[in-house]
N, C-alpha and C positions, 0 to 999 in steps of 0.2 A: 504494500500500500504506500502510495506517495505521501510525502510529508504534508501535514495539514496546512503549513504556512503557504504552500504554493497557491492554493485556491481560497485562502481565508479572505472573507469579505467580498468575494466575487458574487455577482448576482446571476442566478440561474433560473430559467423558465423551463419547466418540465410539463409536457402535456401527457394525458393518460397516467397521472401520477398517483392514483389511488390503489393500484394493485400491480402484481407482476413485476416486470422489469422496470417500469416507470417508477413504481414505489421504491424499489430497491435502489435505483439511481438517486432518487430524491433523498433518501435516507443517507446514502453514502456521501453525497454532496454536502448535506447538513453536517455530517460528522467531520468533513474537511473544513467546515467553517463558512460555507456559502450561505448567503441569504437566498431565499427561494420564492418563486411564484409557482404555485402548483395548480393544475387545472384538471378537471375531468367532467363527465356528465353527472356524477353522483354527488350531490350536495351533502348528504349525511356522512359519506366517507371522507370528503374534503374537510368537514368540520372536525372529525375525529383526528385526522392526520395533522391538521393545522395545530390542534391543541398539543399533540404529542411533540411536534417539532419545536413549537414555541417554547415549550418547557425546557428545551435544550439550550436556550439562550440565543437563538438566531431569529432574524426577522422573517416572517412568513406571510405572504399574501396568497390566500386560497380563494379561487373564484371558479364557479361552475362555467363550463364552456364546451359547446359542441363544435368541434373543429370543422364541421361541414357548413357552419353558419358564419358568413363574413361579418354580420353585425355583432354577434357574440365575440368574435375574435377582436374586432375593433374596440369593444368595451374592455376586454381583457388587457389589450396593449395600452389603452388609455389609462387604466388603473395602474398598470406597471410603470408608465411614464411618470404619473403623479407621485407614486411611492418611491421609486428607485432612480428615476431619470434615465437609466440605461440598462442594457442586458449584456453580460459578459459571456454567458453560455446559454444556448438554446438546445433543448433536447426534444426533438420531434418523436414522440413515442406513442401517441394515441393511435389505436388501430383496432380493427375487427378481424376475427377469423371467419371461416365459413364451414358449414357442414360438408362432408364429402358428397358431392353431387356432380353429375356429368354436365357438360355444356348443353346437351340436348334437353336436359330437364331443369336448367338454371332459370329461376324466376328473375325477371328483369329488375324487380325491386331489390332483391338480394345483391345482384351484380352492382347496381347503383350504390347501395349502402356501403359495400366494401370499397369500391373505387373512390367514392366521395370522401370516405373517412381516411383511408390509408394513403391515397395519392393526392386528391384535391385538398384535403385538410393540411397535409404537409406543405403544399404550395402556399395555401392561404396564410398559415401561421408564419411561415418563413418571410413571405412578402411583407406582412404587417410588422414583423420584428426587426427587419433589416435597418430601418431608420434609427433604431435605438442601439445599434451595434457599431463598435469602433474597431480600429486595428488592434489585433491581439485577442479578439473575441473568437468563439468557436461554436460551430453548429454540429450536432450529432443527430443523424437520421437513423432511427431504428428500422432496419429493412428486413431482417430475418435472412437466414440461409436460403430461403425460397427466392431471393433476388437473383440467384444463379442456378437454381435447380428446378426441375419440373416434377410436379406430383399430380398424377391423374386424379380428377375429382376436386381439384382446387383451383379452377381456372381464374375466378375473380381475385382470389388472394394472390396467386402467382402473378397475374397480370399487374396487380397493384404494386407488388414488390419489384418486379422487373422494371416497371415504369418509374418507381421510386429511385432505383439505382441510376437510371439514366438521368433523372432530374438531379440527383445528388452529384453525379460526376460533372454535369454541366454547371451546376451552381458553384462547385469548387473552382472551376476555371474562371468563372465570372468574378468570384470574390478574391481570387489570389492576389490581384493588384491592390486590393484594399487591406490585405493582411489579415483576413478572416479565414480561419481554418474550417474545413468541412470534412467530417468523418462519416463514412458509411459503416454502420454497425450491422454485422451479419451474424447474429447468434444462431447456433444450431438449437436442437431440442432443449428447451428450458422449461422447468416445471412451473407453469403459470396457469391461471384459470382458463386461458384461451383453449386449452386442450379439451375442456368439456364441450366445446363447440366443434373442434376439428376432429378429435379422436378420443372419445371418453375412456376407452380401454387401453390407451397408450401406456407403455411401460415406464412410469414416471421415475422409478428408482434408477434408471439408466440416464436420466436427464441431468443437466446442470441446474444449479439453483440460480434464481434471479440475482442473488448477492454476488455470485461468481462473475456474472456479466457486468454488474455495476462496478465492481472493483477494477475490472479491465478498462471500463470506460473512463473512470476517474483517473486511473494511471495514465491513460492516453491524453487526457486533458491537462495533465500535470507536467508534461515534458516541456522543454524550453520553447519559447514563442517562435524561434527561428527554425523550428522543425515541426513535423506533423505526422500523425498516423492518418493515412488517407482511407484505408479500408481495414476494419477490425473484424476478423473472422474468429469466432470462438465456438468450438464444438465439443460435445462430450467425448471422453476417451473411448466410449463404447462405439463411437462412429454412428452411422445411420441406424435408425431404429427400425 
């Protein structure tokens, strides 16, 4: 684990921060001394986590936000500007899984929900956050191992993650002259609630914990500003499940 002093007093915005990898990253950033803006669609979970993190002595802004909604995102970023003035770290983590279903049987609304959350939401949050980011800032897009692999029965999820990787790689080149680092996070099977949607019977004992992924992310964020991790792939030692 990187030294706490590297990230102390940095301001981090984490979407999808109330469970799974997002929550683990938020907690690990808090432990490193970051001030936090946390968001998700679950108001009760946000209140509980806000109370937990504030008790650790950091400043926390918790706001419900659906990343598919540009108005909600504008409200989130306006509150962020009023409270912290800037953002040092953006973690685009909000995402949806999908049940195993073929293209032939895919409901249009399910397709739209996954694409709008996983891909459009990443774009909308990033675009809104960029005016608050300065040289030395970092963006981490949680894309999943699915950004480079094909899994039958997961067309919407796979399309959203492949698209997310293309977006992330393009964003990195656009922001390189501004000194803003962009990291593509590609975790393999991680024991999160999303598996209840994707594959309820999945062998969770073979999976990584969200805390493992969070530690790797925070370490990547802690390296000197004149270097970067462009793609962070973490997989269980068990390999493919």
